[in-house]
MIDOGU-521659 format. One record per residue (C-alpha): residue in three letters; chain; x, y, z. Coordinates in steps of 0.05 Angstrom, whole numbers. Example, Ala and Ser with C-alpha at 12.3 -4.5 7.8 and 13.67 -1.06 7.14 Angstrom:
<nodes>
['ALA', 'A', [246, -90, 156]]
['SER', 'A', [273, -21, 143]]
</nodes>
This chain:
<nodes>
['MET', 'A', [-315, -434, -536]]
['SER', 'A', [-304, -485, -471]]
['GLU', 'A', [-335, -471, -418]]
['PHE', 'A', [-302, -491, -355]]
['VAL', 'A', [-307, -550, -305]]
['LEU', 'A', [-312, -502, -235]]
['ARG', 'A', [-349, -429, -228]]
['PRO', 'A', [-283, -393, -249]]
['PRO', 'A', [-273, -342, -169]]
['PRO', 'A', [-288, -270, -164]]
['VAL', 'A', [-245, -215, -168]]
['VAL', 'A', [-218, -188, -99]]
['ALA', 'A', [-219, -112, -97]]
['ILE', 'A', [-198, -53, -58]]
['PRO', 'A', [-236, 5, -62]]
['VAL', 'A', [-214, 69, -83]]
['ALA', 'A', [-224, 135, -63]]
['GLY', 'A', [-283, 167, -113]]
['GLY', 'A', [-320, 100, -108]]
['LYS', 'A', [-283, 60, -159]]
['LEU', 'A', [-253, -4, -145]]
['PHE', 'A', [-178, -27, -160]]
['PRO', 'A', [-174, -105, -181]]
['VAL', 'A', [-110, -147, -155]]
['ARG', 'A', [-73, -203, -194]]
['ARG', 'A', [-16, -207, -146]]
['VAL', 'A', [6, -189, -70]]
['PHE', 'A', [71, -186, -54]]
['CYS', 'A', [113, -163, 3]]
['VAL', 'A', [173, -140, 14]]
['GLY', 'A', [220, -167, 81]]
['ARG', 'A', [256, -116, 134]]
['ASN', 'A', [249, -56, 97]]
['TYR', 'A', [260, -19, 169]]
['ALA', 'A', [324, -21, 213]]
['ALA', 'A', [292, -32, 279]]
['HIS', 'A', [251, -77, 254]]
['ALA', 'A', [309, -117, 229]]
['HIS', 'A', [336, -125, 293]]
['GLU', 'A', [293, -137, 337]]
['MET', 'A', [274, -202, 290]]
['GLY', 'A', [349, -222, 296]]
['SER', 'A', [371, -189, 228]]
['ASP', 'A', [430, -154, 199]]
['PRO', 'A', [391, -95, 149]]
['ASP', 'A', [455, -74, 129]]
['ARG', 'A', [484, -148, 95]]
['GLU', 'A', [424, -164, 33]]
['PRO', 'A', [391, -124, -19]]
['PRO', 'A', [321, -115, -23]]
['PHE', 'A', [274, -199, -12]]
['PHE', 'A', [200, -213, -26]]
['PHE', 'A', [150, -264, -8]]
['THR', 'A', [81, -266, -27]]
['LYS', 'A', [5, -281, -1]]
['PRO', 'A', [-51, -288, -59]]
['ALA', 'A', [-90, -238, -64]]
['ASP', 'A', [-154, -264, -26]]
['ALA', 'A', [-126, -266, 30]]
['LEU', 'A', [-134, -185, 21]]
['VAL', 'A', [-196, -174, 89]]
['THR', 'A', [-225, -101, 63]]
['ALA', 'A', [-278, -46, 75]]
['GLY', 'A', [-260, -46, 144]]
['ALA', 'A', [-293, -123, 154]]
['ASP', 'A', [-262, -171, 213]]
['THR', 'A', [-207, -218, 211]]
['PRO', 'A', [-210, -285, 232]]
['TYR', 'A', [-166, -316, 274]]
['PRO', 'A', [-111, -367, 224]]
['PRO', 'A', [-114, -440, 253]]
['ALA', 'A', [-50, -485, 282]]
['THR', 'A', [-23, -419, 308]]
['GLN', 'A', [-22, -389, 390]]
['ASN', 'A', [29, -324, 370]]
['LEU', 'A', [-14, -277, 314]]
['HIS', 'A', [24, -221, 303]]
['HIS', 'A', [16, -156, 270]]
['GLU', 'A', [66, -117, 225]]
['ILE', 'A', [30, -35, 194]]
['GLU', 'A', [47, -28, 122]]
['LEU', 'A', [54, 17, 60]]
['VAL', 'A', [10, -23, 3]]
['VAL', 'A', [42, 3, -75]]
['ALA', 'A', [-14, -10, -119]]
['ILE', 'A', [13, -14, -186]]
['GLY', 'A', [-19, 15, -255]]
['ARG', 'A', [19, 1, -302]]
['GLY', 'A', [69, -62, -313]]
['GLY', 'A', [154, -75, -335]]
['SER', 'A', [196, -101, -324]]
['TYR', 'A', [285, -86, -309]]
['ILE', 'A', [251, -10, -288]]
['PRO', 'A', [296, 28, -273]]
['ALA', 'A', [288, 71, -199]]
['CYS', 'A', [275, 141, -237]]
['ASP', 'A', [212, 114, -271]]
['ALA', 'A', [185, 71, -225]]
['LEU', 'A', [136, 114, -200]]
['ALA', 'A', [108, 129, -265]]
['HIS', 'A', [91, 63, -254]]
['VAL', 'A', [37, 62, -185]]
['PHE', 'A', [-30, 72, -191]]
['GLY', 'A', [-40, 88, -115]]
['TYR', 'A', [-26, 76, -44]]
['ALA', 'A', [-61, 41, 9]]
['VAL', 'A', [-62, 20, 95]]
['GLY', 'A', [-34, -53, 95]]
['ILE', 'A', [-21, -101, 162]]
['ASP', 'A', [10, -164, 139]]
['LEU', 'A', [-9, -211, 197]]
['THR', 'A', [48, -269, 225]]
['ARG', 'A', [33, -340, 255]]
['ARG', 'A', [98, -320, 283]]
['ASP', 'A', [108, -390, 317]]
['LEU', 'A', [105, -425, 246]]
['GLN', 'A', [156, -375, 204]]
['ASP', 'A', [213, -393, 269]]
['GLU', 'A', [201, -445, 269]]
['ALA', 'A', [217, -455, 189]]
['LYS', 'A', [279, -403, 193]]
['ALA', 'A', [297, -459, 245]]
['THR', 'A', [298, -517, 201]]
['ARG', 'A', [313, -461, 129]]
['ARG', 'A', [254, -480, 103]]
['PRO', 'A', [194, -438, 58]]
['TRP', 'A', [158, -385, 104]]
['ASP', 'A', [94, -392, 61]]
['MET', 'A', [53, -415, 104]]
['SER', 'A', [66, -359, 164]]
['LYS', 'A', [55, -312, 112]]
['ALA', 'A', [8, -330, 64]]
['PHE', 'A', [-61, -359, 102]]
['ASP', 'A', [-142, -338, 94]]
['ALA', 'A', [-147, -263, 106]]
['SER', 'A', [-72, -248, 130]]
['ALA', 'A', [-79, -163, 102]]
['PRO', 'A', [-129, -131, 118]]
['ILE', 'A', [-126, -59, 76]]
['GLY', 'A', [-160, 10, 73]]
['GLU', 'A', [-178, 51, 24]]
['MET', 'A', [-142, 55, -31]]
['ILE', 'A', [-113, 129, -51]]
['PRO', 'A', [-99, 141, -133]]
['VAL', 'A', [-27, 183, -135]]
['SER', 'A', [-73, 244, -150]]
['VAL', 'A', [-94, 248, -92]]
['ALA', 'A', [-34, 232, -34]]
['GLY', 'A', [23, 243, -89]]
['HIS', 'A', [80, 188, -81]]
['PRO', 'A', [91, 197, 15]]
['ALA', 'A', [174, 186, 19]]
['SER', 'A', [162, 204, 88]]
['GLY', 'A', [108, 222, 145]]
['ARG', 'A', [85, 174, 192]]
['ILE', 'A', [62, 105, 208]]
['THR', 'A', [28, 79, 261]]
['LEU', 'A', [-7, 18, 287]]
['SER', 'A', [-53, 11, 364]]
['VAL', 'A', [-87, -43, 380]]
['ASN', 'A', [-146, -35, 430]]
['HIS', 'A', [-129, 41, 419]]
['ALA', 'A', [-55, 29, 444]]
['LEU', 'A', [1, 55, 408]]
['ARG', 'A', [43, -14, 385]]
['GLN', 'A', [92, 21, 327]]
['ALA', 'A', [97, 78, 312]]
['GLY', 'A', [150, 103, 253]]
['ASP', 'A', [162, 149, 204]]
['LEU', 'A', [171, 118, 121]]
['ALA', 'A', [223, 158, 110]]
['ASP', 'A', [250, 108, 148]]
['GLN', 'A', [252, 59, 107]]
['ILE', 'A', [314, 22, 81]]
['TRP', 'A', [289, 14, 2]]
['PRO', 'A', [250, 63, -16]]
['VAL', 'A', [188, 40, -74]]
['PRO', 'A', [221, 75, -130]]
['GLU', 'A', [279, 26, -94]]
['ILE', 'A', [236, -38, -92]]
['ILE', 'A', [198, -35, -166]]
['ALA', 'A', [258, -25, -189]]
['ALA', 'A', [283, -92, -159]]
['LEU', 'A', [231, -132, -165]]
['SER', 'A', [209, -113, -247]]
['ARG', 'A', [292, -152, -244]]
['LEU', 'A', [257, -221, -218]]
['VAL', 'A', [192, -217, -234]]
['VAL', 'A', [143, -180, -298]]
['LEU', 'A', [112, -127, -256]]
['ALA', 'A', [25, -115, -278]]
['PRO', 'A', [-16, -85, -262]]
['GLY', 'A', [-66, -102, -201]]
['ASP', 'A', [2, -122, -170]]
['LEU', 'A', [-4, -100, -97]]
['ILE', 'A', [76, -86, -61]]
['PHE', 'A', [66, -86, 21]]
['THR', 'A', [126, -50, 33]]
['GLY', 'A', [151, -67, 95]]
['THR', 'A', [131, -55, 170]]
['PRO', 'A', [179, -12, 229]]
['ASP', 'A', [190, -52, 307]]
['GLY', 'A', [140, -56, 350]]
['VAL', 'A', [113, -113, 325]]
['GLY', 'A', [69, -155, 372]]
['ALA', 'A', [20, -218, 396]]
['ILE', 'A', [-49, -201, 392]]
['VAL', 'A', [-108, -242, 403]]
['ARG', 'A', [-187, -254, 394]]
['GLY', 'A', [-232, -199, 413]]
['ASP', 'A', [-175, -150, 392]]
['LEU', 'A', [-187, -77, 347]]
['VAL', 'A', [-122, -65, 310]]
['GLU', 'A', [-121, -4, 267]]
['GLY', 'A', [-64, 27, 223]]
['GLU', 'A', [-49, 99, 197]]
['ILE', 'A', [-2, 126, 150]]
['ALA', 'A', [-7, 210, 160]]
['GLY', 'A', [-23, 231, 80]]
['VAL', 'A', [-48, 164, 53]]
['GLY', 'A', [-102, 139, 99]]
['LEU', 'A', [-127, 88, 159]]
['VAL', 'A', [-139, 17, 173]]
['ARG', 'A', [-182, -16, 222]]
['THR', 'A', [-205, -100, 235]]
['LYS', 'A', [-216, -132, 287]]
['ILE', 'A', [-189, -205, 303]]
['VAL', 'A', [-254, -256, 316]]
</nodes>
């Protein structure tokens, strides 16, 4: 067998309630999945189907670790999100069957270099460097479906230094989890280990070095990180 010319990178994994690890393959994110957030970003959510962008798996920040403030930005924003973990893959998955493909759920934060994103939008260029940078996705412990069920409603919040910034309900999602999985599976073949960040409610805003960022989703769990 041929040897690798470089040492293979370590497997990225998320702690699972109960002591095991969930290995991560890819990270997909849904844009503008809460109407109020779409409006605050200057868009009309009633005129577009779900769209997706990606982050690298090694952008995840796990186990409450600190998150370094990224370079090349003066306007780093927080976005609290429900994260879906795929346990069984497939393509062209019907929405009515989609939840059978879910292993569990977690609470995540989609960090965004908003100034770079605004520039990309203005010049009609890709968002990649505004979303897919190092340590751009803090995430909490994974809760299996056997424990959490499938949360279709529940309070979702984010605070900065214990001051509430974002508050909404999962029921406010424009595209619920089954529809998100169905739509994404028509674009790529989903596989075990894939994650889907499902969008954020309104109230996104800037964070700076020293800020303590904490998110919670009722029935799912917590995420906590300090910006350093």
